N, C-alpha and C positions, 0 to 999 in steps of 0.2 A: 944578053941584049935586053935593054929596057925599052918598052914601047907603050903606047897609049892602050888603055883598057878598051875592049870591045864587048858588046852585050853577049856575044857568044862565049866569052871567057868566064861567065858566071859559075858554071859547074866546077871549073878548075880552081877558082878563087875560094869557093865554098869548101872544096876538098882541102885546100891549104888551111883554112880556118879550122875545119874538123880535125885535121891531123894534130892540132895543138890543144885539143880538149883532152883532159881537164887541166893540164898544167898552166897554159897561158890564157885560155878562154873558157867561158862556161856556155853550155848549150843555149840558154835563152838569148845570148848575145847575137846569135845567127840572124834573127829577125832584124836587128839593128843594122847589120852588115848589108843585108839584102835591100833594106829601105834606103840606106846610104847610096848604094850602087845604082838604084833606080832613079835617084834624084841628082847625084853629084858625080857621076862617072866621068865627066869631062876633064877632071883634074886627078884621075886615078890611073895608075900605071901598073904594068906587070913586068916581071923579070922572067925571061925565057933562057933555059939552058938546054941545048940540043933539042929545040922545038918543044920543050915541056915547060909549062908555067910552074915555077918553083917559088915565086915570091910576088907580093903585091902590096901596094900602098898608095896613099894619096895625100893631097893637101886641100885645105878648104879655108875660106875666109870666114871668120867668126863675127858676130854682132859687135863685139868690143874692139874690132879693127886689129885683131891678132890673126895669125895664120896657124892652123892646126896641122900637124903631121898626123894623119888619121888612117886607121885600119891598116897599119903596116904589119906584115907577117911574112914568114918564110916557112915553107913546108918542113915539118919536123925532120925529115930525112936530109935536109940541106942546111940545118942549123950548124953554125960554126964553120961554114965554107966561105964566108965573105959576102954572101948574097945580101944579108941584112945591112951590112956596112955600105955596100954599093947602093942599095935602094935608099937608105937614109941620106947619104950624101947627095944623091940625085934629087930627092925631095926637097932638101934644103936649098940646093941650087935652083930648082924649079920655082920654089917659093920666092926667091929673090928676083928671078926673071919676071914672074907674073905680078907679084905684089910689092916689089921694091924692098925697102928696109923695115917693113912691118914686123913687129915682134913675132917670133915663132914659139909655139907652145905644143905640148902633147899631154895626153892623159894616158898613162900606162900603169902596169902593175909593178909591185915591188920586185918581181922577178926580172923585169927588163929595165928597171930604173938605172942600174949601173951601166947598161949598154948605152943609153941616151946621155948619161953623164960624160961619156967619152967624146961626145960631140959638143959639149959645152952647155948642155941644159942642166938646170938645177931645180930640185923639187921645192915648191913653195906651199903645197898643201897635200895632206894625206887623208884618205877616207877609208876606214876599216871595212872590209868585205863589200866594197861598192860594186865590184864586178862579179861577186859570188863568194861563197864561203872560202876564206883563206886567200882571196884575190883582192888585195887592197889597191885602191886608186891612188896613184902618185901624179899630181898635176905638176908639170915641169915647164920651164921656159928658159930661153937664153938669158944669161946675165944674172 
């Protein structure tokens, strides 16, 4: 089940984030996640499986009139189960509902670039070690 993020979900979301260190996230990124949730939680969602939060992700309008798929993650114990696909499809649909046909973008690492390509996003910029040593930033968009 996908539902709206609540303030009381913070510990579960941070645990999902931490479960993906060091492969997908670096420890210093946690502050950015917490700041994002404090300011933009109204467009953030969580995925529950058997009353446990196993995934989370949001959308947000950027200054350049694009919509970001932001802070999408799945607990490492649930990777490969379809939770990420479900969450990404939901966020794309939610973006269309809230923001219409504005271009959708994401900033991810080379480790999840192929995952987002399956949804039709294409990389337009790469930044070496932008998320930490060995975690390159891949800026992607539809089209």
